[in-house]
C-alpha positions in Angstrom: 18.3 146.4 5.2 15.3 146.0 2.9 16.2 148.7 0.3 15.6 149.0 -3.5 17.7 146.0 -4.1 15.8 143.8 -1.7 12.2 144.9 -1.6 9.8 143.2 0.7 8.9 140.7 -2.0 12.5 139.6 -2.0 12.9 139.2 1.7 12.4 136.1 3.8 12.5 136.0 7.6 12.9 132.3 8.6 13.8 130.2 11.7 15.6 126.9 11.8 13.9 124.7 14.4 14.1 121.1 15.6 14.8 118.6 18.3 18.4 118.7 19.7 20.9 116.9 17.4 18.7 116.9 14.3 21.3 119.1 12.6 19.8 122.6 12.7 23.1 124.5 13.2 25.0 122.3 10.7 22.2 123.0 8.2 22.6 126.8 8.9 26.4 126.6 8.6 26.0 125.0 5.1 23.5 127.7 4.1 25.9 130.4 5.1 28.7 128.7 3.2 26.8 128.1 -0.1 25.4 131.6 -0.1 28.9 133.1 0.3 28.2 134.5 3.8 31.0 132.4 5.2 34.2 131.5 3.3 34.6 128.2 5.2 32.3 125.7 6.9 32.2 125.7 10.7 31.5 122.4 12.3 29.5 122.0 15.6 31.6 119.1 16.8 34.8 121.2 16.4 33.3 124.1 18.4 33.7 126.2 15.3 30.1 126.8 14.2 29.5 130.5 13.4 26.0 130.5 15.0 27.2 128.8 18.2 29.4 131.7 19.3 29.0 131.4 23.1 31.7 129.6 25.0 29.1 127.3 26.6 27.7 126.4 23.2 31.2 125.6 21.8 32.1 123.4 24.8 28.8 121.5 24.9 28.2 121.3 21.1 24.6 122.5 21.5 22.8 125.7 20.6 21.8 127.6 23.8 20.7 131.1 22.5 19.0 132.0 19.2 21.5 133.6 16.8 20.5 135.9 14.0 22.2 136.4 10.6 21.3 136.9 7.0 22.5 135.7 3.5 21.7 136.3 -0.1 20.4 133.6 -2.4 19.0 134.1 -6.0 18.9 137.8 -5.4 16.8 137.4 -2.3 17.7 138.4 1.3 17.1 135.7 3.8 17.1 136.7 7.5 17.8 133.6 9.6 17.4 132.8 13.2 19.0 129.5 14.4 17.2 128.3 17.5 18.1 125.8 20.3 16.7 122.3 20.2 17.1 121.5 24.0 13.8 121.8 25.9 15.5 124.0 28.6 15.9 126.8 26.1 12.5 126.7 24.5 12.0 130.4 25.3 14.5 131.1 22.5 12.2 129.2 20.0 9.1 130.9 21.4 10.3 134.5 21.0 11.9 133.8 17.6 8.8 132.2 16.1 6.8 135.2 17.3 8.7 137.5 14.8 9.3 135.2 11.9 7.3 134.7 8.7 8.4 131.1 8.0 10.4 128.3 9.4 12.4 125.2 8.4 11.8 122.2 10.7 14.8 119.9 10.6 14.3 116.1 11.2 16.8 113.4 12.0 16.4 110.9 9.1 16.7 108.0 11.6 14.7 109.3 14.6 11.9 111.1 12.8 9.6 113.2 15.0 11.0 113.5 18.6 9.5 115.2 21.7 11.0 118.6 21.2 10.0 118.5 17.5 6.4 118.3 18.7 6.9 121.2 21.1 8.4 123.6 18.5 5.8 122.5 16.0 3.0 123.5 18.4 4.8 126.8 19.0 4.8 127.4 15.2 1.1 126.5 15.0 0.4 129.0 17.8 1.9 131.8 15.8 0.6 130.5 12.4 4.1 130.2 10.9 4.2 128.5 7.5 7.0 125.9 7.4 9.0 123.4 5.3 10.2 120.0 6.6 13.9 119.1 5.9 14.6 115.4 6.5 18.3 115.6 7.4 21.0 113.0 8.0 19.8 110.8 5.2 23.4 109.4 5.1 23.1 107.9 8.6 22.9 104.2 9.2 19.2 103.4 9.7 18.0 106.5 7.8 14.5 105.9 6.5 12.6 108.6 4.6 9.3 106.8 4.6 9.5 106.2 8.4 10.1 109.9 9.0 7.3 110.9 6.6 4.9 108.5 8.5 5.9 110.0 11.9 5.3 113.5 10.6 1.8 112.5 9.4 1.0 110.7 12.6 2.3 113.1 15.1 2.4 116.6 13.5 0.2 117.0 10.4 -1.4 115.0 7.6 -1.2 118.0 5.2 2.3 117.2 3.8 3.4 117.6 0.2 6.5 115.5 -0.6 8.3 117.5 -3.2 11.6 115.5 -3.2 12.6 111.8 -3.0 16.0 110.6 -1.7 18.3 108.9 -4.1 19.8 106.1 -2.1 20.1 106.0 1.7 22.6 105.6 4.4 26.2 105.5 3.0 24.7 105.2 -0.6 22.8 108.5 -0.3 23.7 110.6 -3.4 21.0 113.2 -4.0 17.4 114.0 -4.6 14.6 113.6 -7.2 12.8 116.9 -7.7 9.2 115.9 -8.1 8.2 119.4 -9.3 10.5 119.3 -12.3 11.0 115.5 -12.5 14.7 115.9 -12.5 17.5 114.4 -10.3 20.3 116.2 -8.6 23.4 114.2 -7.7 26.2 115.5 -5.5 29.6 114.0 -5.9 30.9 115.3 -2.6 34.3 116.3 -4.0 33.9 120.1 -3.7 32.1 120.4 -0.3 28.8 120.1 -2.2 29.1 123.4 -4.1 28.3 121.7 -7.4 26.0 118.9 -8.5 25.0 117.1 -11.6 21.4 117.3 -12.9 20.2 114.2 -14.7 17.0 112.4 -15.7 15.2 110.5 -12.9 17.1 107.2 -12.4 15.4 104.3 -14.2 15.0 102.3 -11.0 13.1 105.2 -9.4 10.9 106.2 -12.3 7.8 104.3 -11.2 8.1 105.5 -7.6 8.7 109.1 -8.6 5.6 109.0 -10.9 3.5 107.6 -8.0 4.7 110.3 -5.6 4.2 113.0 -8.2 0.6 111.9 -8.7 0.0 112.1 -5.0 1.6 115.6 -4.9 -0.7 116.8 -7.7 -3.7 115.3 -6.0 -2.8 117.1 -2.8 -2.2 120.4 -4.6 -5.5 120.3 -6.4 -7.1 121.2 -3.1 -5.3 124.5 -3.2 -5.6 125.5 -6.9 -8.8 125.2 -8.9 -7.1 125.5 -12.3 -4.6 122.8 -11.3 -7.5 120.6 -10.2 -9.2 120.9 -13.6 -6.0 120.0 -15.4 -5.4 117.1 -13.0 -8.9 115.7 -13.5 -8.6 116.1 -17.3 -5.1 114.4 -17.2 -3.7 117.5 -18.9 0.0 118.5 -18.8 0.8 120.6 -15.7 3.9 122.8 -15.9 6.5 123.0 -13.1 5.6 126.7 -12.7 2.0 125.8 -12.0 3.0 123.2 -9.5 5.4 125.6 -7.7 2.7 128.3 -7.6 0.2 125.8 -6.0 2.8 124.7 -3.4 3.5 128.3 -2.5 -0.2 129.2 -2.2 -0.8 126.1 0.0 2.2 126.7 2.2 1.5 130.4 2.8 -2.1 129.7 3.6 -0.8 127.5 6.4 -2.5 124.4 5.1 0.4 122.6 3.4 3.9 121.5 4.5 6.4 120.7 1.8 8.8 117.9 2.7 12.4 117.9 1.4 15.5 115.8 2.3 19.3 115.9 2.4 22.4 115.5 4.4 23.7 118.8 5.6 26.9 117.3 7.1 27.7 115.5 3.9 26.8 118.7 1.9 23.9 117.4 0.0 20.5 118.9 -0.6 21.0 122.3 1.1 20.9 124.4 -2.1 17.5 122.8 -3.0 16.3 123.7 0.5 17.4 127.3 -0.1 15.5 127.3 -3.4 12.4 126.1 -1.5 12.7 128.9 1.1 12.6 131.4 -1.8 9.9 129.6 -3.8 7.5 128.6 -1.0 7.9 130.5 2.2 6.2 133.9 2.5 7.8 137.4 2.3 6.7 140.0 4.8 4.2 141.4 2.3 2.6 137.9 2.0 1.5 137.7 5.6 -1.6 139.4 7.0 -1.3 142.8 8.6 -0.2 142.7 12.2 -2.9 143.5 14.7 -2.6 145.1 18.1 -4.5 147.6 20.3 -4.6 151.3 20.6 -3.2 151.8 24.1 -5.6 154.7 25.1 -8.9 153.4 23.8 -8.2 149.6 23.7 -9.6 149.5 20.1 -8.1 147.1 17.6 -5.4 148.6 15.4 -3.5 147.1 12.4 -0.2 147.8 10.6 0.6 146.6 7.1 4.2 145.8 6.0 5.0 149.1 4.3 7.7 151.8 4.8 5.0 154.5 4.6 3.0 153.1 7.6 3.6 154.4 11.1 6.4 152.6 12.9 5.5 149.4 14.8 8.3 147.0 16.0 8.4 144.2 18.6 11.4 143.7 20.9 11.8 139.9 21.0 15.1 139.5 22.7 17.4 141.3 25.2 21.1 140.4 25.3 24.1 141.7 27.2 27.1 142.4 25.1 30.5 143.0 26.9 31.5 145.6 24.2 28.3 147.6 23.6 26.2 146.8 26.6 22.5 146.1 26.4 21.3 144.9 22.9 17.6 144.9 22.0 16.7 142.6 19.1 13.6 143.7 17.3 11.4 143.0 14.2 10.0 146.0 12.3 6.5 145.2 11.2 5.7 148.6 9.6 7.4 151.9 8.9 11.1 152.8 9.2 13.4 153.3 12.2 16.5 155.5 12.0 19.3 155.8 14.5 18.8 158.7 16.8 15.0 158.6 16.5 12.5 158.6 19.4 10.3 155.6 19.9 7.4 155.0 22.3 7.4 151.9 24.5 3.7 151.2 24.9 4.2 149.0 28.0 6.1 151.7 30.0 4.5 154.7 28.3 8.0 156.2 28.0 9.7 157.6 24.9 13.3 156.5 24.4 16.1 157.4 21.9 17.6 154.8 19.6 21.4 155.2 19.9 22.7 152.8 17.3 21.1 150.2 15.0 23.1 147.0 14.3 22.8 144.3 11.7 23.8 141.0 13.5 25.7 138.1 12.1 25.8 135.7 15.1 28.1 137.8 17.5 29.4 140.2 14.8 27.7 143.4 14.1 27.5 146.2 11.4 26.2 149.7 12.1 23.1 150.7 10.0 21.6 154.1 9.5 18.0 152.8 9.4 15.9 149.7 9.0 12.5 149.3 7.4 9.4 147.1 7.4 10.3 143.4 7.4 13.7 143.9 8.8 15.2 142.2 11.9 18.0 144.1 13.7 19.3 145.1 17.1 19.3 148.5 18.9 21.6 150.1 21.5 20.4 152.8 23.8 17.1 151.4 25.1 17.2 151.4 28.9 13.7 150.3 29.9 12.8 147.6 27.3 11.8 144.0 28.0 11.1 141.0 25.8 7.7 141.4 24.2 7.6 145.3 24.3 6.2 147.2 21.4 8.3 150.1 20.0 6.2 152.5 17.9 5.7 156.0 16.5 4.9 158.3 19.5 2.3 160.0 17.3 0.6 156.7 16.3 0.8 154.3 19.3 0.0 150.6 19.0 0.5 147.7 21.4 1.3 144.4 19.7 0.5 141.1 21.2 2.9 140.3 24.0 4.8 137.0 24.4 3.8 134.4 27.0 6.5 132.2 28.7 6.2 129.2 30.9 7.0 129.3 34.6 10.2 127.8 35.9 10.1 124.3 37.4 13.5 124.0 39.2 15.2 126.2 41.9 18.8 126.6 43.0 20.1 128.7 45.9 23.1 130.9 45.2 25.3 132.6 47.8 28.1 135.1 47.0 31.4 134.2 48.5 32.2 137.8 49.6 30.7 141.2 50.0 32.2 142.4 46.8 30.6 139.4 45.0 27.2 140.3 46.5 27.0 143.5 44.5 28.3 141.9 41.3 25.9 139.0 41.7 22.9 141.3 42.1 23.9 143.1 38.8 24.6 139.8 37.0 21.3 138.2 38.0 19.3 141.4 37.0 21.0 141.3 33.6 20.5 137.6 33.1 16.8 137.8 34.1 16.3 140.7 31.6 17.7 138.5 28.9 15.7 135.4 29.7 12.0 135.6 30.8 12.0 132.0 32.0 14.8 132.8 34.5 13.5 134.2 37.8 15.2 135.5 40.8 13.7 135.9 44.3 14.8 136.1 48.0 13.5 133.4 50.3 11.4 135.1 53.0 12.6 132.8 55.8 16.3 132.1 55.0 17.1 135.4 53.1 18.8 133.2 50.5 18.8 134.2 46.8 16.9 131.6 44.9 17.2 131.4 41.1 14.7 129.4 39.1 14.7 128.0 35.5 13.4 125.4 33.1 15.8 122.6 34.0 19.2 121.6 35.3 21.1 122.5 32.1 19.3 125.9 31.9 20.5 126.8 35.4 23.9 125.3 34.9 24.5 127.5 31.9 23.2 130.6 33.6 25.4 130.1 36.7 28.4 129.4 34.4 27.7 132.7 32.6 27.4 134.5 35.9 30.8 133.2 36.9 32.5 133.9 33.6 30.9 137.0 32.1 30.3 138.9 35.3 33.2 137.4 37.3 31.1 136.5 40.3 32.3 133.9 42.8 29.4 132.1 44.3 28.4 128.9 46.1 25.6 127.1 44.3 23.2 124.7 46.0 21.7 121.5 44.7 18.7 121.9 42.3 15.3 121.8 44.0 11.9 121.3 42.6 9.8 124.5 42.2 6.6 123.4 43.9 3.4 125.4 43.8 0.4 125.6 46.1 -3.3 125.9 45.1 -6.7 125.6 46.7 -9.1 122.7 46.1 -12.3 124.1 47.5 -14.2 127.4 47.4 -14.9 129.5 50.5 -17.8 132.0 50.1 -18.1 135.4 51.7 -15.3 135.1 54.3 -14.7 138.2 56.4 -11.4 139.4 57.9 -11.1 142.3 60.2 -7.9 144.2 60.6 -8.1 146.5 63.6 -5.3 148.4 65.3 -6.7 151.2 67.4 -4.6 151.9 70.5 -4.4 155.6 70.5 -3.0 158.0 67.8 -3.6 157.2 64.2 -4.8 153.6 64.0 -5.6 151.1 61.2 -9.0 149.7 60.3 -10.1 147.6 57.4 -12.8 144.9 56.9 -12.6 142.7 53.9 -15.3 140.2 52.8 -14.7 138.0 49.7 -15.0 134.6 48.0 -12.1 132.4 47.0 -12.3 129.5 44.5 -10.1 127.3 42.4 -9.2 128.7 38.9 -7.5 125.7 37.2 -5.0 126.8 34.5 -6.1 130.4 34.8 -3.4 131.7 37.1 -4.6 134.4 39.6 -7.8 136.4 39.0 -9.2 139.2 41.1 -12.5 141.1 40.7 -14.6 143.3 42.8 -18.4 143.2 42.9 -18.7 145.8 45.6 -21.6 148.2 45.1 -22.7 151.3 47.0 -19.1 152.2 48.0 -18.7 149.8 50.9 -15.0 150.1 50.2 -13.9 153.2 48.3 -12.3 152.6 44.9 -8.8 153.7 46.0 -8.7 150.9 48.7 -9.6 148.0 46.3 -6.3 147.7 44.6 -4.4 147.6 47.9 -6.5 144.6 48.8 -5.5 142.9 45.6 -1.8 143.9 46.3 -2.0 142.4 49.8 -3.5 139.2 48.5 -0.8 138.9 45.8 2.0 139.4 48.3 0.5 136.8 50.6 0.2 134.3 47.7 3.9 134.5 47.0 4.4 132.7 50.3 1.8 129.9 50.5 0.4 128.6 53.8 1.3 125.0 53.4 5.1 125.2 52.9 5.8 128.7 51.7 5.6 127.9 48.0 3.8 130.4 45.6 0.0 129.9 45.4 -1.4 129.7 41.9 -4.7 129.1 40.0 -7.1 130.9 42.3 -9.8 133.4 41.8 -10.8 136.0 44.4 -14.0 138.0 44.3 -14.2 141.0 46.7 -17.8 141.2 47.8 -18.1 143.6 50.8 -16.2 145.5 53.4 -16.2 148.3 55.9 -14.0 151.4 56.5 -13.4 153.9 59.3 -13.5 157.6 58.6 -10.1 158.2 60.3 -8.2 154.9 60.6 -8.8 153.4 57.1 -5.9 153.7 54.6 -4.4 152.0 51.6 -1.9 150.3 53.9 -4.6 149.1 56.3 -6.5 147.5 53.4 -3.3 146.0 52.0 -2.6 144.3 55.3 -6.2 143.2 55.5 -5.9 141.6 52.0 -2.9 139.6 53.1 -4.5 138.6 56.4 -7.8 137.6 54.6 -5.9 135.4 52.2 -3.9 133.6 54.8 -7.0 132.8 56.9 -9.3 131.8 54.0 -6.6 129.7 52.2 -6.3 127.5 55.3 -10.1 126.8 55.0 -10.0 126.1 51.2 -8.2 122.8 51.3 -4.7 123.9 50.2 -2.9 121.4 47.9 0.7 121.0 46.9 1.4 121.0 43.1 4.5 119.5 41.6 5.9 119.8 38.0 5.3 116.6 36.0 7.5 115.9 33.0 6.8 114.2 29.7 9.6 111.7 29.3 10.6 109.7 26.2 13.1 106.8 26.5 14.6 105.0 23.5 15.9 101.6 24.7 16.8 98.3 23.2 14.2 95.5 23.6 16.4 93.7 26.2 16.0 96.5 28.8 12.4 97.5 28.2 11.0 95.7 31.3 13.6 97.2 33.5 13.1 100.7 32.2 9.3 100.5 32.6 9.6 99.0 36.1 11.9 101.8 37.1 9.5 104.5 35.8 6.7 102.9 37.8 8.9 103.1 40.9 9.5 106.8 40.2 5.7 107.4 40.4 5.6 107.6 36.6 2.7 106.8 34.4 3.6 105.0 31.2 1.5 106.3 28.3 2.6 103.8 25.7 5.4 102.1 23.9 6.2 101.9 20.2 8.9 100.4 18.0 11.2 102.9 16.3 13.9 101.2 14.1 15.5 98.5 16.2 14.5 100.1 19.6 11.5 100.5 21.8 10.3 104.0 22.6 8.6 104.5 26.0 6.4 107.6 26.6 5.7 108.4 30.2 4.8 111.2 32.6 7.0 111.4 35.7 7.2 113.9 38.5 10.3 116.1 38.2 11.3 115.3 41.8 11.8 111.7 40.8 14.0 112.5 37.8 17.2 113.9 39.5 20.1 111.7 38.6 18.1 109.7 36.1 20.6 110.1 33.3 23.3 108.2 35.3 20.8 105.6 36.5 19.5 104.9 33.0 23.0 104.5 31.6 23.9 101.9 34.3 20.6 100.0 33.8 21.0 99.8 30.0 24.8 99.6 29.7 24.8 103.0 28.1 22.5 102.0 25.3 19.4 103.9 26.2 18.7 107.6 25.8 16.0 109.9 27.1 14.5 113.3 26.6 12.4 115.2 29.1 10.2 118.3 29.0 7.7 120.1 31.2 4.1 118.9 30.8 2.0 120.4 33.7 1.7 121.0 37.4 -0.3 118.2 39.1 -1.4 117.7 42.7 1.0 115.5 44.8 -0.3 112.4 46.5 -1.3 113.0 50.1 1.7 111.0 51.5 4.2 112.9 49.3 2.6 116.2 50.3 2.9 115.4 54.0 6.6 114.5 53.5 7.5 117.6 51.6 5.6 119.9 54.0 7.3 118.3 57.0 10.7 118.6 55.4 10.3 122.3 54.5 9.0 123.1 58.0 11.8 121.2 59.6 9.5 118.8 61.5 
């Protein structure tokens, strides 16, 4: 908790983010060891990392879910969230960055900026999160600090401040030159990196260090006027002045300090911890959080103070076999005690906080209360979703919600028995509450249960959890592409009449409206009806009917997206018109008008990056072209060629095995969702025919 010992100024809320295999979790494990949080180092490759506590994480050697913990360094409390690097679990990064004040971006010293690095960097940009860069794995063969630095400048940001230089590289990597203090730190490696020797800058690096320090001071002069004056006058600038300028530049979001090390070889991590304290913001350094007053819609703000009304954001829901539903939350203002009542501004309901827990990966400690700046978990909230605001019932505020991408891949699941049917329903409900990018629906024609996610690994892990944690026996189908439908042309003022008058109470509704494409805007509905042609209470049922019909598109039954509907006119009957009649009319209107609006099939297109030796470049590119891919470019990285392309997801099933066989196992690839794009006419005909069974 943030108490007298750790006031807001001595609290840091940070995330560790990177591309998969850059060394995030290994870095976090070293942080926990050197701060005394853990008494031994847990290794990812041994399945013993503290932060990778799920069975699936330990078996695969990757992080799947974001894990929270805290540690103490230099009398500061650091709350840490270790996030996944695999693109299928990007939701974990998104919701973590939403509630963090700072981040450490970890880079592979050989690979530099990789595709998921760019994704998490953009996510951090979206939430305005200040960050540090830690160039890791400097001991690896092929490690090149300058190459990584260039890739950061070219692909992420030019506003970098190099505050350390590596001493040696690859197997000769020994330590760092601190450009702020112009001192060297050398790790011997004999005591797991707990101690180091501080020396003068090595003679052979003196000139290089002076050049880099000059560049650093020149960069910092943009953020500190007094430092600029001293720099121009060639006056002495103290380490304290340099640190203050780095901190100011970092917190303002304009500057990104760059450090280096080798977490696995226990070098450079303590200096990274120092940088977290020295340069990343405390909760009191960031602007007041803004939201809206639920009743009036007026803007409302909350500052990070214990005396402010409570405002907290639920950023993660988890199911725990011992305590049930856990709600992870960040307190932005006020205090929250166990047993207190909180208002959920989404549901409008007040709920009681049963217990408050401080989390250390999967371990927990009960707390009496938490205060502004804290991250904790609560037990007892029944109707709470990711992105919900929890606040003081007497001073309500709705904080900005979280937005998540739509799933791109489907799988059918079928319980093996009636008993499994009930268990599967509960399991899927619990898993979809945890993960907003995991969706569950029932196919209207086959009555099959369809689960959808961000990729094959995502669904594989979720199905595995369903089988293990909920003991559900189920048959799982092959992954299918999650196609969408949209409309390519507008249709203006189309009228649909729903009339069922055969004696007794009938149904009557006439709907007139315009439909048009709404690219990238999802579904939009508005009514321009004047003079009460349709009473107000019948307008929402029209919208509901359209939404329901859109979930089962007219081409091949895929959901329809990116359209705008404007309700322009209509007619009612004094006796036979009802909400149900207008809902039916809304659905019927959509089905008829959509057929006239040039329906188009959309498919998910992926950004693919392949790293391959020169010998196989032609074969790899030719294969991508055969898969309907568009090669965006190639570049040299180390001794390999890097191919960037956009390829339809439908063409990428089984690609991993195919690429291995083409390149004798020497090429690797990464893939992430880019956008939905129209399918070529021939492909659309083939898919529609297949779905319709023609």
